[in-house]
C-alpha positions in Angstrom: 125.5 42.3 -11.5 127.1 40.8 -14.5 127.4 37.0 -14.3 129.1 36.5 -17.7 132.6 36.1 -16.3 135.0 33.9 -18.1 136.8 30.9 -16.7 139.9 33.0 -16.4 138.2 35.0 -13.7 138.0 32.1 -11.4 141.5 32.7 -9.9 140.6 36.3 -9.2 137.3 35.3 -7.5 139.0 32.8 -5.3 141.5 35.5 -4.4 138.6 37.7 -3.4 137.4 35.0 -1.0 140.8 34.5 0.4 141.3 38.2 1.0 137.9 38.6 2.6 138.5 35.8 5.0 142.0 36.9 5.9 142.3 37.7 9.7 144.4 40.8 9.1 142.0 42.5 6.6 139.7 45.3 7.8 136.2 44.7 6.6 135.6 48.4 5.8 138.8 48.5 3.6 137.3 45.6 1.6 134.1 47.6 1.1 136.1 50.6 -0.2 138.1 48.4 -2.5 134.9 47.2 -4.2 135.0 43.7 -2.6 131.2 43.7 -2.1 130.6 44.0 -5.8 133.1 41.2 -6.4 131.4 39.0 -3.8 128.2 39.5 -5.7 130.0 38.3 -8.8 131.1 35.2 -6.9 127.7 34.1 -5.8 126.1 35.0 -9.1 128.7 32.9 -11.1 127.2 29.4 -11.8 130.5 27.6 -12.7 131.6 28.0 -9.1 130.6 25.4 -6.6 127.5 25.9 -4.4 129.8 26.0 -1.4 131.9 28.8 -2.8 128.9 30.8 -3.8 127.3 30.3 -0.4 130.5 31.4 1.3 130.4 34.6 -0.7 126.9 35.3 0.6 128.0 34.6 4.2 130.9 37.0 3.8 128.5 39.6 2.3 126.3 39.4 5.4 129.5 40.1 7.5 130.1 43.2 5.4 126.5 44.3 5.9 126.9 44.0 9.7 130.2 45.8 9.6 129.6 48.7 7.3 126.5 48.9 5.2 125.8 52.2 7.0 128.3 53.4 9.5 127.1 56.7 10.9 130.1 57.6 13.0 133.3 56.1 14.3 133.7 54.7 17.7 136.0 57.5 18.6 136.1 61.2 17.7 132.7 61.2 16.0 134.2 61.2 12.5 132.2 59.5 9.7 133.5 56.1 8.6 133.6 55.2 4.9 130.4 53.6 3.7 129.4 51.7 0.6 128.5 54.0 -2.3 124.8 54.2 -3.1 125.5 53.0 -6.6 127.2 49.9 -5.2 124.4 49.3 -2.8 121.9 49.3 -5.7 124.0 46.7 -7.5 124.3 44.5 -4.4 120.5 44.6 -3.9 119.9 43.8 -7.5 122.1 40.7 -7.2 120.5 39.6 -4.0 117.0 39.9 -5.5 118.1 37.7 -8.4 119.6 35.2 -5.9 116.1 34.6 -4.5 115.4 32.7 -7.7 118.5 30.5 -7.7 117.8 26.8 -8.0 120.0 25.8 -5.0 118.0 26.2 -1.8 121.0 26.9 0.3 121.9 29.9 -1.9 118.3 31.2 -1.7 118.3 30.9 2.1 121.6 32.7 2.3 120.4 35.5 0.1 117.2 35.8 2.2 119.3 36.2 5.3 121.5 39.0 3.8 118.4 40.9 2.5 116.8 40.6 6.0 120.0 42.0 7.6 120.1 44.9 5.2 116.3 45.6 5.7 116.9 45.7 9.5 119.5 48.4 8.9 118.1 50.5 6.0 114.4 49.8 5.5 112.1 51.7 4.8 113.7 55.1 4.2 117.0 53.9 2.7 115.7 50.7 1.0 112.5 51.7 -0.8 112.9 48.9 -3.4 112.4 46.1 -0.8 108.7 45.7 -0.4 107.7 46.5 -4.1 110.3 43.9 -5.3 109.3 41.1 -2.8 105.6 41.7 -3.3 106.0 41.7 -7.1 107.7 38.3 -6.8 104.6 36.9 -5.2 102.9 36.9 -8.6 105.8 35.0 -10.2 104.7 31.9 -12.2 107.4 29.8 -10.5 106.3 28.6 -7.1 109.9 28.3 -6.0 110.4 32.0 -6.5 107.1 32.8 -4.7 108.1 30.6 -1.7 111.6 32.2 -1.6 110.1 35.7 -1.5 107.7 34.6 1.3 110.6 33.1 3.3 112.5 36.4 2.9 109.4 38.3 4.0 109.1 36.2 7.2 112.7 37.1 8.1 112.1 40.7 7.3 108.9 40.8 9.3 110.6 39.3 12.4 112.1 42.8 12.9 108.9 44.7 12.3 107.3 46.9 14.8 103.6 47.7 14.8 104.2 50.9 12.7 105.9 48.8 10.1 102.9 46.5 9.7 100.7 49.6 9.3 103.1 50.8 6.6 103.0 47.6 4.5 99.5 46.2 5.2 97.7 47.6 2.2 100.5 46.5 -0.1 101.3 43.1 1.4 98.1 41.6 2.9 96.0 41.3 -0.2 98.5 39.2 -2.2 99.2 37.1 0.9 95.5 36.3 1.4 95.1 35.6 -2.3 97.9 33.0 -2.1 96.6 31.4 1.2 93.0 31.3 -0.1 93.9 29.7 -3.4 93.6 25.9 -3.1 95.3 25.5 -6.5 98.5 27.0 -5.1 101.1 24.6 -3.6 100.7 23.8 0.0 104.1 25.0 1.1 103.4 28.4 -0.5 100.0 28.8 1.2 101.6 27.8 4.5 104.4 30.3 4.1 101.9 33.1 3.2 100.1 32.4 6.5 103.4 32.4 8.3 104.2 35.9 7.0 100.8 37.1 8.2 101.3 35.5 11.6 104.7 37.2 12.0 102.9 40.5 11.3 100.3 39.8 13.9 103.1 39.3 16.5 104.5 42.7 15.5 101.0 44.3 15.9 100.8 43.0 19.4 104.0 44.8 20.3 102.1 48.2 20.1 100.3 47.5 23.4 97.6 49.6 25.1 95.3 52.0 23.3 97.5 51.9 20.2 97.0 48.1 19.9 93.2 48.5 20.3 93.1 51.1 17.6 95.1 48.8 15.3 92.9 45.9 16.1 89.8 47.9 15.1 91.5 48.9 11.8 92.6 45.4 10.9 89.6 43.5 12.2 88.0 42.9 8.7 91.3 41.6 7.4 91.7 39.4 10.5 88.2 38.0 10.2 89.0 36.8 6.8 92.3 35.1 7.8 90.8 33.5 10.9 87.8 32.2 9.0 90.1 30.5 6.4 92.5 29.2 9.0 89.7 27.7 11.1 88.3 26.1 7.9 91.7 24.6 7.1 91.9 23.1 10.6 88.7 21.1 10.1 89.8 19.2 7.0 91.5 15.9 7.3 95.2 16.2 7.1 95.4 14.3 3.8 93.0 15.3 1.1 93.3 14.6 -2.6 96.7 13.1 -2.2 98.1 16.3 -0.5 99.0 16.8 3.1 97.4 19.9 4.6 99.1 19.4 8.0 101.6 22.1 7.3 98.9 24.6 6.8 97.1 23.3 9.9 100.2 23.6 12.0 100.7 27.2 10.8 97.0 27.9 11.5 97.4 26.8 15.1 100.4 29.1 15.4 98.4 32.0 14.2 95.7 31.3 16.8 98.3 31.1 19.5 99.6 34.6 18.5 96.0 35.9 18.9 95.1 34.2 22.2 97.1 36.3 24.6 97.4 39.9 23.1 94.0 39.8 21.4 92.1 37.7 23.9 88.9 39.8 23.6 88.8 39.2 19.9 89.7 35.5 20.4 86.8 35.2 22.8 84.4 36.6 20.2 85.6 33.9 17.8 86.0 31.2 20.4 83.0 29.0 19.4 84.3 28.6 15.8 87.9 28.3 17.0 87.1 25.6 19.6 85.1 23.6 17.1 88.0 23.7 14.7 90.4 22.7 17.5 88.2 19.7 18.3 87.9 18.7 14.7 91.7 19.0 14.2 92.5 16.8 17.2 89.8 14.3 16.4 91.1 13.9 12.8 94.7 13.7 14.1 93.9 11.1 16.7 92.1 9.0 14.1 95.1 9.2 11.8 97.5 8.2 14.6 95.4 5.2 15.5 95.2 4.2 11.8 98.8 4.8 10.8 100.7 3.9 14.0 98.5 1.8 16.4 96.5 -0.4 14.1 99.1 -0.6 11.3 100.3 -4.1 10.5 103.9 -5.0 11.3 104.3 -6.0 7.6 103.4 -2.4 6.4 106.1 0.0 5.6 107.3 1.9 8.7 105.9 5.4 9.1 108.4 8.2 9.4 108.1 11.8 10.5 106.7 13.8 7.6 108.4 16.8 5.9 106.9 19.1 3.4 108.5 20.0 0.1 110.6 22.7 1.8 112.0 20.1 4.2 110.1 21.5 7.2 108.8 19.2 9.9 105.0 18.6 9.6 104.8 15.5 11.8 102.0 14.7 14.2 104.4 15.4 17.0 104.9 19.0 15.8 101.1 19.4 15.4 100.5 18.2 19.0 103.2 20.5 20.3 101.7 23.6 18.7 98.2 22.5 19.8 99.4 22.2 23.4 101.0 25.6 23.1 97.6 27.1 22.0 95.7 25.5 24.8 98.3 26.9 27.3 98.1 30.4 25.8 94.3 30.3 26.2 94.5 29.0 29.8 96.7 31.9 30.8 94.1 34.5 29.9 91.3 35.0 32.5 88.6 35.6 29.9 89.5 32.3 28.1 90.0 30.0 31.1 86.3 29.1 31.3 86.4 28.1 27.6 89.4 25.9 28.2 87.6 24.1 31.2 84.6 23.4 29.0 86.5 21.8 26.2 89.2 19.9 28.2 87.2 16.7 29.0 86.5 16.1 25.3 90.1 17.0 24.3 91.5 14.8 27.0 89.7 11.7 25.6 91.3 12.4 22.2 94.7 13.0 23.7 94.6 9.6 25.4 94.7 8.1 21.9 98.3 9.4 21.5 99.3 7.6 24.7 99.0 4.2 23.0 102.2 2.6 21.8 102.7 2.4 18.1 103.3 -0.9 16.3 107.0 0.0 15.8 107.4 0.5 19.6 105.6 -2.7 20.5 107.9 -4.6 18.0 110.9 -3.1 19.7 109.6 -4.2 23.1 109.2 -7.7 21.9 112.7 -7.8 20.2 114.7 -5.9 22.8 113.1 -4.8 26.1 116.3 -3.2 27.3 116.6 -0.9 24.3 112.9 -0.1 24.5 113.3 1.0 28.1 116.4 3.1 27.2 114.4 4.8 24.4 111.5 5.5 26.7 113.9 7.0 29.3 115.4 9.3 26.6 112.0 10.4 25.4 111.0 11.2 28.9 114.2 13.2 29.4 113.6 15.2 26.3 110.0 15.9 27.3 111.1 17.2 30.7 113.6 19.5 29.0 
């Protein structure tokens, strides 16, 4: 889409937004009038505010839901007007470009629109999707790579097992290359693992003999991912000035996705997995004691961590995902014995997190009533 619009076009673009949000306008009539193309011009036009451009993307998503591909009307079976193929190609071109916008809220909005279209039209009527997103994984700008990966996560959430089969040979190698490369930014490696985990969940949806066949076909690939995920869990969370906890949290999520549907495979790898789980919890408990329990009251307060993408990678999140993994294992008969064996040693490490942090003790000394209220609130949240 052209983005070289003059300032004189601003009034027209604002009119487009006003018309699109008008309660008495039919969304399909807006499509036919070329409003989708104009909305693309809006979100692709830098002089407009981020809010206006984001609104254009939100409205475009409404159009996608209402009429990207209407097969038949609700009454009479007559075909409803749809967007011309030439317009669709232009819209997709603009959306792909939006994945590289500097403003994160615009990238996220574009990712949501692409995922919506993919759910409707991919693979038969959206052949450009996977080649474009996979090609972006080799972009020199890590922001673009992360944006493509985030889009792939949303797209993969609607995958079935057959979709994973379709994209595996094209998608898995670059994902593994990103995850295995320690020179790549942590948030990118984490997101690559997240895409793979989402695909694993889709594979599990096959069920029965179909799933067994898929498991055999993908086992060499899975061995590689599990091996690298387990290795990441055994590092300390902070190495070389970088926090690996985001990757570790995602690695635990991946193992949780394996424990129930692929319990036989999980059992085969259980020795290495359990060793990694013990190392992860041991390092986390030592970090909690060092940063929260033994920390001097004169030190700077420790806040929950976020990664570069603004996602929570705190110890609380790690413990929550770790607990979920243990519960997934305990629910499978063939894994229960393993859980019983490791629980005594894990319980000792978990007790470390029951100690009050320095900040909590200071609050108790300053205001016992507020401390009690805080504890009651935390208990209530835990019960929920």
